[in-house]
KOLLO-224941 format. One record per residue (C-alpha): residue number from 1; x, y, z. Coordinates in Angstrom, 1 decimal, m for minus. Example, Ala and Ser with C-alpha at 12.3 -4.5 7.8 and 13.67 -1.06 7.14 Angstrom:
<sites>
<site pos="1" px="12.3" py="m4.5" pz="7.8"/>
<site pos="2" px="13.7" py="m1.1" pz="7.1"/>
</sites>
This chain:
<sites>
<site pos="1" px="m3.3" py="14.1" pz="6.2"/>
<site pos="2" px="m6.2" py="12.1" pz="4.8"/>
<site pos="3" px="m6.3" py="8.5" pz="6.1"/>
<site pos="4" px="m7.4" py="5.8" pz="3.8"/>
<site pos="5" px="m8.0" py="2.0" pz="3.8"/>
<site pos="6" px="m6.4" py="m0.4" pz="1.3"/>
<site pos="7" px="m9.0" py="m3.0" pz="0.4"/>
<site pos="8" px="m8.1" py="m6.4" pz="m1.1"/>
<site pos="9" px="m10.2" py="m9.4" pz="m1.9"/>
<site pos="10" px="m8.4" py="m12.8" pz="m2.4"/>
<site pos="11" px="m8.6" py="m16.5" pz="m2.6"/>
<site pos="12" px="m5.7" py="m19.1" pz="m2.6"/>
<site pos="13" px="m3.1" py="m16.6" pz="m3.7"/>
<site pos="14" px="m0.8" py="m16.9" pz="m0.7"/>
<site pos="15" px="2.6" py="m16.3" pz="m2.5"/>
<site pos="16" px="1.7" py="m13.4" pz="m4.7"/>
<site pos="17" px="m0.5" py="m11.8" pz="m2.1"/>
<site pos="18" px="2.4" py="m11.8" pz="0.4"/>
<site pos="19" px="4.5" py="m9.8" pz="m2.1"/>
<site pos="20" px="1.6" py="m7.5" pz="m2.7"/>
<site pos="21" px="1.2" py="m6.9" pz="1.1"/>
<site pos="22" px="4.9" py="m6.5" pz="1.6"/>
<site pos="23" px="5.0" py="m3.6" pz="m0.8"/>
<site pos="24" px="1.9" py="m1.9" pz="0.6"/>
<site pos="25" px="2.8" py="m2.2" pz="4.3"/>
<site pos="26" px="5.3" py="0.7" pz="4.3"/>
<site pos="27" px="2.5" py="3.1" pz="3.2"/>
<site pos="28" px="1.4" py="3.0" pz="6.8"/>
<site pos="29" px="m2.3" py="2.9" pz="6.1"/>
<site pos="30" px="m5.0" py="0.4" pz="7.2"/>
<site pos="31" px="m5.0" py="m2.8" pz="5.1"/>
<site pos="32" px="m8.3" py="m4.7" pz="4.9"/>
<site pos="33" px="m8.3" py="m8.2" pz="3.4"/>
<site pos="34" px="m11.4" py="m10.1" pz="2.6"/>
<site pos="35" px="m10.8" py="m13.9" pz="2.0"/>
<site pos="36" px="m13.3" py="m15.7" pz="m0.1"/>
<site pos="37" px="m12.4" py="m19.3" pz="0.9"/>
<site pos="38" px="m8.7" py="m19.9" pz="0.8"/>
<site pos="39" px="m7.3" py="m23.3" pz="1.7"/>
<site pos="40" px="m3.6" py="m22.6" pz="1.0"/>
<site pos="41" px="m2.4" py="m20.8" pz="4.1"/>
<site pos="42" px="m3.4" py="m17.4" pz="2.8"/>
<site pos="43" px="m5.2" py="m16.4" pz="6.0"/>
<site pos="44" px="m2.3" py="m17.2" pz="8.3"/>
<site pos="45" px="0.1" py="m15.3" pz="6.1"/>
<site pos="46" px="m2.2" py="m12.2" pz="6.0"/>
<site pos="47" px="m2.1" py="m11.9" pz="9.7"/>
<site pos="48" px="1.6" py="m11.1" pz="9.5"/>
<site pos="49" px="0.7" py="m7.9" pz="7.8"/>
<site pos="50" px="m2.7" py="m6.8" pz="9.1"/>
<site pos="51" px="m5.2" py="m7.8" pz="11.7"/>
<site pos="52" px="m8.1" py="m6.7" pz="9.5"/>
<site pos="53" px="m8.9" py="m10.1" pz="8.0"/>
<site pos="54" px="m12.5" py="m11.0" pz="7.2"/>
<site pos="55" px="m14.3" py="m13.8" pz="5.4"/>
<site pos="56" px="m16.9" py="m14.0" pz="2.7"/>
<site pos="57" px="m18.6" py="m16.9" pz="0.9"/>
<site pos="58" px="m17.8" py="m16.5" pz="m2.8"/>
<site pos="59" px="m20.9" py="m16.0" pz="m4.9"/>
<site pos="60" px="m19.4" py="m15.4" pz="m8.4"/>
<site pos="61" px="m19.8" py="m11.6" pz="m7.9"/>
<site pos="62" px="m16.6" py="m9.5" pz="m7.6"/>
<site pos="63" px="m18.6" py="m6.3" pz="m6.8"/>
<site pos="64" px="m20.4" py="m8.1" pz="m3.9"/>
<site pos="65" px="m17.0" py="m9.1" pz="m2.5"/>
<site pos="66" px="m15.5" py="m5.6" pz="m3.1"/>
<site pos="67" px="m18.4" py="m3.9" pz="m1.4"/>
<site pos="68" px="m18.3" py="m6.3" pz="1.6"/>
<site pos="69" px="m14.6" py="m5.6" pz="2.0"/>
<site pos="70" px="m15.1" py="m1.9" pz="2.0"/>
<site pos="71" px="m17.7" py="m2.3" pz="4.7"/>
<site pos="72" px="m15.0" py="m3.3" pz="7.1"/>
<site pos="73" px="m12.8" py="m0.3" pz="6.3"/>
<site pos="74" px="m12.5" py="2.2" pz="9.2"/>
<site pos="75" px="m11.7" py="5.1" pz="6.9"/>
<site pos="76" px="m13.9" py="7.0" pz="4.4"/>
<site pos="77" px="m11.4" py="6.9" pz="1.6"/>
<site pos="78" px="m10.6" py="3.6" pz="m0.1"/>
<site pos="79" px="m7.8" py="2.3" pz="m2.3"/>
<site pos="80" px="m8.7" py="m1.0" pz="m3.9"/>
<site pos="81" px="m5.8" py="m3.3" pz="m4.9"/>
<site pos="82" px="m5.8" py="m6.7" pz="m6.4"/>
<site pos="83" px="m3.7" py="m9.4" pz="m4.8"/>
<site pos="84" px="m1.7" py="m9.9" pz="m8.0"/>
<site pos="85" px="m0.7" py="m6.2" pz="m8.2"/>
<site pos="86" px="2.7" py="m5.1" pz="m7.0"/>
<site pos="87" px="3.3" py="m1.5" pz="m6.0"/>
<site pos="88" px="6.3" py="0.0" pz="m7.7"/>
<site pos="89" px="5.8" py="3.7" pz="m7.0"/>
<site pos="90" px="3.7" py="5.8" pz="m4.7"/>
<site pos="91" px="4.3" py="9.5" pz="m3.8"/>
<site pos="92" px="2.4" py="10.1" pz="m0.6"/>
<site pos="93" px="2.9" py="13.8" pz="m0.6"/>
<site pos="94" px="1.7" py="14.4" pz="m4.2"/>
<site pos="95" px="m1.2" py="12.0" pz="m3.7"/>
<site pos="96" px="m2.4" py="13.6" pz="m0.5"/>
<site pos="97" px="m2.5" py="17.0" pz="m2.4"/>
<site pos="98" px="m4.4" py="15.4" pz="m5.3"/>
<site pos="99" px="m6.9" py="13.8" pz="m2.9"/>
<site pos="100" px="m7.4" py="17.1" pz="m1.0"/>
<site pos="101" px="m8.0" py="18.9" pz="m4.3"/>
<site pos="102" px="m10.4" py="16.3" pz="m5.6"/>
<site pos="103" px="m12.4" py="15.1" pz="m2.6"/>
<site pos="104" px="m15.4" py="13.9" pz="m4.6"/>
<site pos="105" px="m13.4" py="12.5" pz="m7.5"/>
<site pos="106" px="m12.0" py="9.0" pz="m8.4"/>
<site pos="107" px="m8.2" py="8.6" pz="m8.3"/>
<site pos="108" px="m6.5" py="6.7" pz="m11.1"/>
<site pos="109" px="m3.6" py="4.4" pz="m10.5"/>
<site pos="110" px="m1.4" py="3.2" pz="m13.4"/>
<site pos="111" px="m1.0" py="m0.5" pz="m14.0"/>
<site pos="112" px="1.5" py="m2.2" pz="m16.2"/>
<site pos="113" px="0.9" py="m5.6" pz="m17.8"/>
<site pos="114" px="3.6" py="m7.6" pz="m19.5"/>
<site pos="115" px="2.6" py="m10.7" pz="m21.4"/>
<site pos="116" px="3.4" py="m12.6" pz="m24.6"/>
<site pos="117" px="1.1" py="m12.3" pz="m27.6"/>
<site pos="118" px="1.7" py="m14.1" pz="m30.9"/>
<site pos="119" px="5.3" py="m14.8" pz="m29.7"/>
<site pos="120" px="6.0" py="m11.2" pz="m29.0"/>
<site pos="121" px="6.4" py="m9.6" pz="m25.5"/>
<site pos="122" px="4.0" py="m6.7" pz="m25.0"/>
<site pos="123" px="4.0" py="m4.2" pz="m22.2"/>
<site pos="124" px="0.9" py="m2.2" pz="m21.7"/>
<site pos="125" px="0.4" py="0.7" pz="m19.2"/>
<site pos="126" px="m3.1" py="1.8" pz="m18.4"/>
<site pos="127" px="m4.8" py="4.0" pz="m15.9"/>
<site pos="128" px="m7.8" py="2.8" pz="m13.8"/>
<site pos="129" px="m10.0" py="4.3" pz="m11.1"/>
<site pos="130" px="m9.2" py="2.8" pz="m7.7"/>
<site pos="131" px="m9.3" py="5.6" pz="m5.1"/>
<site pos="132" px="m12.6" py="7.0" pz="m3.9"/>
<site pos="133" px="m14.9" py="8.0" pz="m1.0"/>
<site pos="134" px="m17.2" py="5.1" pz="0.1"/>
<site pos="135" px="m19.8" py="7.7" pz="1.0"/>
<site pos="136" px="m20.0" py="8.7" pz="m2.6"/>
<site pos="137" px="m19.2" py="5.5" pz="m4.6"/>
<site pos="138" px="m19.6" py="1.7" pz="m4.6"/>
<site pos="139" px="m18.9" py="m1.2" pz="m7.0"/>
<site pos="140" px="m21.3" py="m2.7" pz="m9.6"/>
<site pos="141" px="m20.9" py="m5.6" pz="m12.0"/>
<site pos="142" px="m20.1" py="m9.3" pz="m11.1"/>
<site pos="143" px="m17.0" py="m9.3" pz="m13.3"/>
<site pos="144" px="m14.7" py="m6.4" pz="m14.3"/>
<site pos="145" px="m16.6" py="m4.4" pz="m11.7"/>
<site pos="146" px="m16.9" py="m0.6" pz="m12.0"/>
<site pos="147" px="m17.0" py="2.2" pz="m9.5"/>
<site pos="148" px="m20.3" py="4.0" pz="m9.7"/>
<site pos="149" px="m21.9" py="6.9" pz="m7.8"/>
<site pos="150" px="m24.2" py="6.1" pz="m4.9"/>
<site pos="151" px="m26.9" py="8.4" pz="m6.3"/>
<site pos="152" px="m27.7" py="10.3" pz="m9.5"/>
<site pos="153" px="m26.6" py="13.7" pz="m8.0"/>
<site pos="154" px="m23.0" py="12.6" pz="m8.2"/>
<site pos="155" px="m21.1" py="13.0" pz="m11.4"/>
<site pos="156" px="m17.9" py="10.9" pz="m11.5"/>
<site pos="157" px="m14.7" py="12.8" pz="m12.3"/>
<site pos="158" px="m11.2" py="11.4" pz="m12.5"/>
<site pos="159" px="m7.7" py="12.5" pz="m11.5"/>
<site pos="160" px="m4.3" py="10.9" pz="m11.7"/>
<site pos="161" px="m2.4" py="9.7" pz="m8.7"/>
<site pos="162" px="1.3" py="9.2" pz="m8.7"/>
<site pos="163" px="0.9" py="5.4" pz="m8.3"/>
<site pos="164" px="2.4" py="2.6" pz="m10.3"/>
<site pos="165" px="1.7" py="m1.1" pz="m10.1"/>
<site pos="166" px="2.9" py="m4.2" pz="m12.0"/>
<site pos="167" px="0.1" py="m6.6" pz="m12.7"/>
<site pos="168" px="1.1" py="m10.2" pz="m12.6"/>
<site pos="169" px="m2.1" py="m11.9" pz="m13.8"/>
<site pos="170" px="m1.0" py="m12.5" pz="m17.4"/>
<site pos="171" px="2.7" py="m12.9" pz="m16.8"/>
<site pos="172" px="2.6" py="m16.7" pz="m16.9"/>
<site pos="173" px="2.3" py="m19.1" pz="m19.8"/>
<site pos="174" px="m0.7" py="m19.2" pz="m22.2"/>
<site pos="175" px="m2.3" py="m22.2" pz="m20.3"/>
<site pos="176" px="m2.3" py="m20.2" pz="m17.0"/>
<site pos="177" px="m3.6" py="m17.1" pz="m18.8"/>
<site pos="178" px="m6.3" py="m19.1" pz="m20.6"/>
<site pos="179" px="m7.6" py="m20.6" pz="m17.4"/>
<site pos="180" px="m8.0" py="m17.2" pz="m15.8"/>
<site pos="181" px="m9.5" py="m15.7" pz="m19.0"/>
<site pos="182" px="m12.0" py="m18.6" pz="m19.3"/>
<site pos="183" px="m13.3" py="m18.0" pz="m15.8"/>
<site pos="184" px="m13.8" py="m14.3" pz="m16.7"/>
<site pos="185" px="m15.5" py="m15.2" pz="m20.0"/>
<site pos="186" px="m18.0" py="m17.5" pz="m18.3"/>
<site pos="187" px="m19.0" py="m14.8" pz="m15.8"/>
<site pos="188" px="m19.2" py="m12.2" pz="m18.6"/>
<site pos="189" px="m21.5" py="m14.4" pz="m20.6"/>
<site pos="190" px="m23.8" py="m14.7" pz="m17.6"/>
<site pos="191" px="m23.8" py="m10.9" pz="m17.3"/>
<site pos="192" px="m24.7" py="m10.5" pz="m21.0"/>
<site pos="193" px="m27.6" py="m12.8" pz="m20.6"/>
<site pos="194" px="m29.0" py="m10.3" pz="m18.1"/>
<site pos="195" px="m27.8" py="m7.2" pz="m20.0"/>
<site pos="196" px="m27.5" py="m8.1" pz="m23.7"/>
<site pos="197" px="m26.9" py="m4.5" pz="m24.8"/>
<site pos="198" px="m24.0" py="m3.8" pz="m22.4"/>
<site pos="199" px="m21.1" py="m2.8" pz="m24.6"/>
<site pos="200" px="m18.6" py="m2.7" pz="m21.7"/>
<site pos="201" px="m19.3" py="m6.4" pz="m21.0"/>
<site pos="202" px="m19.0" py="m7.2" pz="m24.7"/>
<site pos="203" px="m15.6" py="m5.4" pz="m24.7"/>
<site pos="204" px="m14.4" py="m7.4" pz="m21.7"/>
<site pos="205" px="m15.6" py="m10.6" pz="m23.2"/>
<site pos="206" px="m13.6" py="m9.8" pz="m26.3"/>
<site pos="207" px="m10.6" py="m9.1" pz="m24.0"/>
<site pos="208" px="m11.0" py="m12.5" pz="m22.3"/>
<site pos="209" px="m11.0" py="m14.3" pz="m25.7"/>
<site pos="210" px="m8.1" py="m12.1" pz="m26.9"/>
<site pos="211" px="m6.0" py="m13.1" pz="m23.9"/>
<site pos="212" px="m6.9" py="m16.8" pz="m24.5"/>
<site pos="213" px="m5.7" py="m16.2" pz="m28.1"/>
<site pos="214" px="m9.1" py="m17.2" pz="m29.4"/>
<site pos="215" px="m9.1" py="m14.4" pz="m31.9"/>
<site pos="216" px="m12.2" py="m15.6" pz="m33.8"/>
<site pos="217" px="m14.4" py="m15.2" pz="m30.8"/>
<site pos="218" px="m12.7" py="m11.9" pz="m29.9"/>
<site pos="219" px="m13.5" py="m10.5" pz="m33.3"/>
<site pos="220" px="m17.2" py="m11.5" pz="m32.8"/>
<site pos="221" px="m17.4" py="m9.9" pz="m29.4"/>
<site pos="222" px="m15.7" py="m6.7" pz="m30.4"/>
<site pos="223" px="m17.6" py="m6.6" pz="m33.7"/>
<site pos="224" px="m21.0" py="m6.8" pz="m31.9"/>
<site pos="225" px="m20.1" py="m4.0" pz="m29.5"/>
<site pos="226" px="m18.9" py="m1.8" pz="m32.3"/>
<site pos="227" px="m22.3" py="m1.9" pz="m34.0"/>
<site pos="228" px="m23.6" py="0.3" pz="m31.2"/>
<site pos="229" px="m23.2" py="4.1" pz="m31.1"/>
<site pos="230" px="m20.2" py="4.5" pz="m28.8"/>
<site pos="231" px="m18.3" py="7.5" pz="m27.5"/>
<site pos="232" px="m14.8" py="7.4" pz="m29.0"/>
<site pos="233" px="m13.4" py="9.4" pz="m26.0"/>
<site pos="234" px="m14.1" py="6.5" pz="m23.6"/>
<site pos="235" px="m10.9" py="4.7" pz="m22.7"/>
<site pos="236" px="m12.5" py="1.2" pz="m23.1"/>
<site pos="237" px="m13.9" py="2.1" pz="m26.5"/>
<site pos="238" px="m10.4" py="3.2" pz="m27.7"/>
<site pos="239" px="m8.9" py="m0.1" pz="m26.3"/>
<site pos="240" px="m11.6" py="m2.1" pz="m27.9"/>
<site pos="241" px="m11.0" py="m0.6" pz="m31.4"/>
<site pos="242" px="m7.3" py="m1.3" pz="m31.1"/>
<site pos="243" px="m7.8" py="m4.8" pz="m29.9"/>
<site pos="244" px="m10.3" py="m5.4" pz="m32.6"/>
<site pos="245" px="m7.8" py="m4.3" pz="m35.2"/>
<site pos="246" px="m5.1" py="m6.7" pz="m33.8"/>
<site pos="247" px="m7.6" py="m9.6" pz="m33.7"/>
<site pos="248" px="m8.4" py="m8.9" pz="m37.4"/>
<site pos="249" px="m4.7" py="m9.0" pz="m38.2"/>
<site pos="250" px="m4.1" py="m12.2" pz="m36.2"/>
<site pos="251" px="m7.0" py="m13.9" pz="m38.1"/>
<site pos="252" px="m5.5" py="m12.6" pz="m41.4"/>
<site pos="253" px="m8.5" py="m10.4" pz="m42.2"/>
<site pos="254" px="m6.2" py="m7.8" pz="m43.7"/>
<site pos="255" px="m8.6" py="m6.1" pz="m46.0"/>
<site pos="256" px="m11.3" py="m6.1" pz="m43.4"/>
<site pos="257" px="m8.9" py="m4.3" pz="m41.0"/>
<site pos="258" px="m8.6" py="m1.5" pz="m43.6"/>
<site pos="259" px="m12.2" py="m0.6" pz="m42.5"/>
<site pos="260" px="m10.7" py="1.1" pz="m39.5"/>
<site pos="261" px="m9.7" py="4.0" pz="m41.9"/>
<site pos="262" px="m13.4" py="5.0" pz="m41.5"/>
<site pos="263" px="m12.8" py="5.9" pz="m37.8"/>
<site pos="264" px="m9.3" py="7.3" pz="m38.2"/>
<site pos="265" px="m10.2" py="10.9" pz="m37.2"/>
<site pos="266" px="m11.9" py="9.8" pz="m34.0"/>
<site pos="267" px="m9.2" py="7.3" pz="m32.8"/>
<site pos="268" px="m5.9" py="8.6" pz="m34.2"/>
<site pos="269" px="m5.3" py="10.4" pz="m30.9"/>
<site pos="270" px="m2.6" py="8.1" pz="m29.5"/>
<site pos="271" px="0.5" py="6.3" pz="m30.7"/>
<site pos="272" px="m1.2" py="2.9" pz="m30.3"/>
<site pos="273" px="m3.9" py="3.5" pz="m32.9"/>
<site pos="274" px="m1.4" py="5.0" pz="m35.4"/>
<site pos="275" px="1.0" py="2.1" pz="m34.9"/>
<site pos="276" px="m1.9" py="m0.3" pz="m35.5"/>
<site pos="277" px="m2.8" py="1.5" pz="m38.7"/>
<site pos="278" px="0.8" py="1.2" pz="m39.8"/>
<site pos="279" px="0.6" py="m2.6" pz="m39.3"/>
<site pos="280" px="m2.7" py="m2.8" pz="m41.2"/>
<site pos="281" px="m1.2" py="m0.9" pz="m44.1"/>
<site pos="282" px="2.0" py="m3.0" pz="m44.0"/>
<site pos="283" px="0.0" py="m6.2" pz="m44.2"/>
<site pos="284" px="m1.9" py="m4.9" pz="m47.1"/>
<site pos="285" px="1.4" py="m3.9" pz="m48.9"/>
<site pos="286" px="0.5" py="m0.2" pz="m48.7"/>
<site pos="287" px="4.1" py="0.6" pz="m47.6"/>
<site pos="288" px="4.1" py="4.4" pz="m48.1"/>
<site pos="289" px="1.0" py="4.7" pz="m46.0"/>
<site pos="290" px="2.4" py="2.3" pz="m43.4"/>
<site pos="291" px="5.6" py="4.4" pz="m43.1"/>
<site pos="292" px="3.5" py="7.6" pz="m42.6"/>
<site pos="293" px="1.5" py="6.0" pz="m39.8"/>
<site pos="294" px="4.5" py="4.7" pz="m38.0"/>
<site pos="295" px="6.0" py="8.2" pz="m38.2"/>
<site pos="296" px="2.7" py="9.6" pz="m36.9"/>
<site pos="297" px="2.9" py="7.2" pz="m34.0"/>
<site pos="298" px="6.2" py="8.7" pz="m32.9"/>
<site pos="299" px="4.7" py="12.1" pz="m32.8"/>
<site pos="300" px="1.9" py="11.2" pz="m30.4"/>
<site pos="301" px="2.0" py="12.1" pz="m26.7"/>
<site pos="302" px="m0.1" py="9.3" pz="m25.4"/>
<site pos="303" px="1.2" py="5.7" pz="m25.7"/>
<site pos="304" px="0.0" py="2.6" pz="m23.8"/>
<site pos="305" px="2.0" py="m0.2" pz="m25.4"/>
<site pos="306" px="5.7" py="0.3" pz="m24.8"/>
<site pos="307" px="7.6" py="1.1" pz="m28.0"/>
<site pos="308" px="4.6" py="1.7" pz="m30.2"/>
<site pos="309" px="5.5" py="5.4" pz="m30.3"/>
<site pos="310" px="9.2" py="4.9" pz="m30.6"/>
<site pos="311" px="11.5" py="1.9" pz="m31.3"/>
<site pos="312" px="8.8" py="m0.5" pz="m32.5"/>
<site pos="313" px="7.5" py="2.1" pz="m35.0"/>
<site pos="314" px="11.1" py="2.8" pz="m36.2"/>
<site pos="315" px="11.8" py="m1.0" pz="m36.5"/>
<site pos="316" px="8.8" py="m1.6" pz="m38.8"/>
<site pos="317" px="9.9" py="1.3" pz="m41.0"/>
<site pos="318" px="13.3" py="m0.4" pz="m41.1"/>
<site pos="319" px="11.7" py="m3.7" pz="m42.1"/>
<site pos="320" px="9.8" py="m2.0" pz="m45.0"/>
<site pos="321" px="12.9" py="m0.3" pz="m46.2"/>
<site pos="322" px="14.9" py="m3.5" pz="m46.1"/>
<site pos="323" px="12.2" py="m5.5" pz="m47.8"/>
<site pos="324" px="12.0" py="m3.0" pz="m50.6"/>
<site pos="325" px="15.7" py="m3.0" pz="m51.2"/>
<site pos="326" px="16.6" py="0.4" pz="m49.5"/>
<site pos="327" px="19.4" py="m0.8" pz="m47.2"/>
<site pos="328" px="20.6" py="2.7" pz="m46.3"/>
<site pos="329" px="17.2" py="3.7" pz="m45.1"/>
<site pos="330" px="16.7" py="0.4" pz="m43.3"/>
<site pos="331" px="20.0" py="0.9" pz="m41.3"/>
<site pos="332" px="19.0" py="4.5" pz="m40.4"/>
<site pos="333" px="15.8" py="3.4" pz="m38.8"/>
<site pos="334" px="17.1" py="0.3" pz="m37.2"/>
<site pos="335" px="19.8" py="2.4" pz="m35.5"/>
<site pos="336" px="17.0" py="4.7" pz="m34.1"/>
<site pos="337" px="15.7" py="1.6" pz="m32.2"/>
<site pos="338" px="18.4" py="1.8" pz="m29.6"/>
<site pos="339" px="18.8" py="m1.5" pz="m27.7"/>
<site pos="340" px="15.8" py="m3.2" pz="m29.3"/>
<site pos="341" px="17.2" py="m6.7" pz="m30.0"/>
<site pos="342" px="15.5" py="m7.4" pz="m33.3"/>
<site pos="343" px="16.8" py="m4.2" pz="m34.7"/>
<site pos="344" px="20.4" py="m4.9" pz="m33.6"/>
<site pos="345" px="20.1" py="m8.4" pz="m35.2"/>
<site pos="346" px="19.1" py="m6.8" pz="m38.6"/>
<site pos="347" px="21.9" py="m4.2" pz="m38.3"/>
<site pos="348" px="24.4" py="m7.0" pz="m37.9"/>
<site pos="349" px="22.9" py="m8.9" pz="m40.8"/>
<site pos="350" px="23.0" py="m5.9" pz="m43.1"/>
<site pos="351" px="26.5" py="m5.0" pz="m42.2"/>
</sites>
């Protein structure tokens, strides 16, 4: 069996970190915690779960803290976890086989975020690289840090672990979310002063504004990044195009959002983009095209936002049918939504 160290950086997150550690402890692997200046009892709490507690003076650089934490790990292989991530599934046997098969690769965990956007609860599940050999990789970037090879002879490859986490960062109210996002935006702006052409930082800046619900600034950040020649197969580029589309809708730039038709072939490879195009057509009163895109969404294998490839798509088709006087069709699609409460409400109203 390959031993690995679970590395966590933290500051003043005593309550949520304890739940994080409580869930990680049964894995039976070394847990290394790097504290960056807690004053809320975090350090005393950590010692209930691990003796590997170290300290680091915060310098507004997440990669510096991550790399410092990794230095204290006694194992070659590292699993990095944030203190606001709660483990919900981990298959040790399957993961051991994947690690043995991909000793030079980067293992992806899957993280679920649930938050409220424009009064609607959204649940998003995304994969992210978190497991690697410290002999081969390290972190770079002061904010939204990335795993990068230690030298140019290494080409990063990814594989999927059977690992699920719930992310609690954006689960609170908009004020809590905005405070965290503003901190991220300030750090990202400093990074962009040093690297003005870095499209990944532009994307993350747009995400920070998006989570603050400052959609005007989000549109500007995404729009600037999208002027560059980007690879549509990169996950962050796909997420950026989708977030850009939503930001345009939230700022009522409906006709401008139709411009995403120009990249349809490159990005209509998941339910999320097809669902977005359905909303764009719907807001432009192009109802037949909207229905077609919502149906396309239900046929896609990949879906990050819960319901975009199923009940939410059917619900919007039901809305279109209802609003255009086709009650029978509306009831048909509302019934296909299962227990989705808005659909049940419309069924009751129509009946």
